[in-house]
N, C-alpha and C positions, 0 to 999 in steps of 0.2 A: 608628129610626135614620134612615130616609129623610126623616122629618119634621124631625128635628134638622138634617140636612144642608141641607135646603131653607131653614130659618131662618137658618143660618149664611151661606149664599150670598146671601140677601136683605140681611142686615146688612152683608156685605162690599161689596155693590153700592151700598148707601146711604151708605157712608162712604169717605173717602179720606184718606190721610195726606199732609199737605203738609210739605215740608222746605225750609228756607232756610239758607244758609251765607254768612258774610262772607268776604272775601278773607283767606286765611290763609297760614301758613308763615313764611318769613323773607325778608329782603331778599337778593337774589342777591349773594354775596360778591364776584365779579369786578367788580361795578358799584357797589360801596360808594363809591369815590372820586367817580365821575361823578354818581351819583344821590342818595346819602344822607349824604355826609360833612358837608355844611353843616348839615343838619337835626340830625344826631347831636351836632355841636359845640354847636349852639344849646341842646340839651337837657342839656348838661353833660358829654358824653363827653370825657375827657381824652386818649384814644388816637387816633392818626391812623388813617385807613383802611388805610394801609400796614402799621401795626403789628397790626391785626386780621387782615388777610388780604393776602398778597402772592403774585402769580402767579410771582414769581421764586424763591420758596422752596418747598421740598418740603412736601407735605401728605398726610394719610392719608385715604383714601376708605372704608376698612373698618377698624374698630377698636371696642373697648369703652371707653367713657368711665366713669371711676370718680370720682365727685364726692363728696368727703369734707367734711362740715361739722363742727359742734361736737357734734352728737348722732347724726346718721345718715349713712350712706353710700348713695348712689344710683348704680345702674349702668344704663347704656343702651347700645344698639348702634348704631353708624353703619354703614350699608350703602350703598355707591356715593355717599357724601357726604351722605346724608340719614338722619335717625333712623328706626330700624325701628319700625313701628307694631305695637301689640298686636293679636293676632287674637282675643282674648277680652275679656270685660267687665272694665273697670278699676274698682277700688274706691277711692273718694275720701272720706276721712272716714267710712268705714264704709258708704257708700252705693254700690251697684253702678251703674255707668253704662255706656252703650253708645255713647259718643262716640269719635271718632278720638283716640287717645292714643299717645304713645310707649311702647314696651315697656320699662318700667323696674321694677326691683326695689329695695327698700330694706332695709337691715339696721341694727341698733342698734349702730353703730360710728362714733365721731367723736373729734375731738380732746379732748373733755371726758368721754369714756367712763371710767367708774370701774373701777379695777383692784383686784381683791381676791385675797388669798392665803388659800386654804382650809386647814383644820386638817391635811389630808392632804398639803399642800405644793403642790397644783395651783393654777394661777393663772387667773382669769377676767377678761375685759375686756367691760364693758357687760352687758346692753344699756342700763342706766340711765346717765345722764350729768349732770354739773354744769351743762351747757348754757351759757347766756350768762354764768354766774357763774364761768367758768373763770379769769378774771383775778383772782378773789378766793379761790377755793378750791383751785386747783391748787398743788402743792408749789412749783413754780418761781416762783410769784407770791406766795409767802408764806402759802399756805393749808395745810390739813391733810388734803387728799384726794388720794390717788395717782390720777393720770389717765393716759390713753394719751399725752398730750403730755409728761408727766414721764418716761415710758419712753423716748420719742424723744430727749429731752434727755439722759437718763442714758446712752443708747447712743451719744451723739455724732452723732446724725442731723441735729440742728438746733441752732442757737444761739438760745435764747429764754429770757427771764426770767433768774433767778439759778440757774445750773446747779449751784452748790454745794448748793442746797437739795434737789437730786435725787440728790446723790452718796451719800446714805445708803441708797438703794435697792440691795439685794444684786444682784450680777451675775446670779445664778441666777434671781431673780424677774424681772428685766428681760428676760432671754432667753426665759423661759417666756411672759411677757406678749406679747413680739413674735411668738412662735410662734403664740399664740392669735389675734393680729391678722391674721397672714398666712393662717392657716387660714380665718378668716371671709371674707376677700377671695377666696381661691382657690375656696372652695365656691360663692360667688356668681358668680364668673367662669364656672365650669363650668356653672352653671345658665343662664347667658345664651348660652352657645355652642351652635351647632347641629351641631358635629362635634368630634372629639377633636383637631383641629389647633390648634396654638398661634396665638394672636391678639395683635395689638398692644394695649397698654393705654395710655390717656391719663389721667394723674392731674391732677385739677383740684380747686379748693376749698382754703380755708386749712387745713383739717384733713388734707390729703393729706401733710403733713409727717410723719405717724405711720406711713406705709406704707413697707415695705422696698423696695429697688431690685430685688430678685429675687423674682419671684412665679411659682410653678409654673403652667404653662399659658399663660404670656405669652411671645410671641416677642420683645417688647421692651417696656420700661416707660418711657414718656416723660412728662416734666413740662414743658409749654410755658412760655414767658415769660408773665408776668402770670397764672399759674395760679390765684392766690388770688382774682382778680376775674372768673373765667370766667362766673359766673352773671350778673354785671352786663353783660358783653359780650354774652352770649346774649340778655338782655332788650333790649339796645339795638338788636340787629339783627332782633328778632322782630316779627311783626305780630299785632295783636289780632284774634281771630276768635271766632265764636260760631255755634252751631247750635241750632235748636229745631224741634220737631215739634208739629203740632196736628191733632187729629182733627175733621173737618168732616162734618156730616150734611146730605146733599143734600136731604132732605125739609124741612129748616128753612131752608137757604140754597142756592140754585141753584149749579151747578158754576162758572159764570162768575164769580159774585160771591165764591164760596169761594176761587177762584184769586187774586182781587184782594186778598183778606185776607192 
């Protein structure tokens, strides 16, 4: 045991882990007009800095953001105006990473989620979806697949496509489907909360049209202007960053030269 400990200490002394990181995060919102508006406009942003962030309007510093797309729903927490970081390893594409990442969970719920009625009368929503083919396969667009979007149209939550094509969905089926959607979101919100206190929810993404206005555990459910292009706005004000680590052997390369690498 003493010998193995000695070998370990020698190896640790001979190696060092070097780390480098680029400037990261996002542009400071109060300074968008002064520092970034011109650059954002040159890159194709159609919104003014005032439309993205205004000091004259109210804002939320603590909330859960619910981003609904066509296939999945992602939930993240905003604390003191910044995304809460994950304290555990984050899996990306099946690979565990140890990078700084926002604390986000994803569920199989989106505007294209397929709605099924089981023989016992129960109704399921997702996790599979018609995805980008929603404009071809959803009932309201002339298709033959009942989706979460069709349910929202049937319940009068949104005007989209041809609502007469969703009129054939029985009221009971639509209600059960919406209950299933609500349950999926409520369970995910509970998983993100650190206490039993109600929190504000911010709904973004084009698929958020399928979510109900009342969600258990939410102090308020808010849908900001331009909610459908929130991802594009986030990309516009974000900074590209990167982190890498490299193991150096001082026996092969002296410390000073290793640091220069």
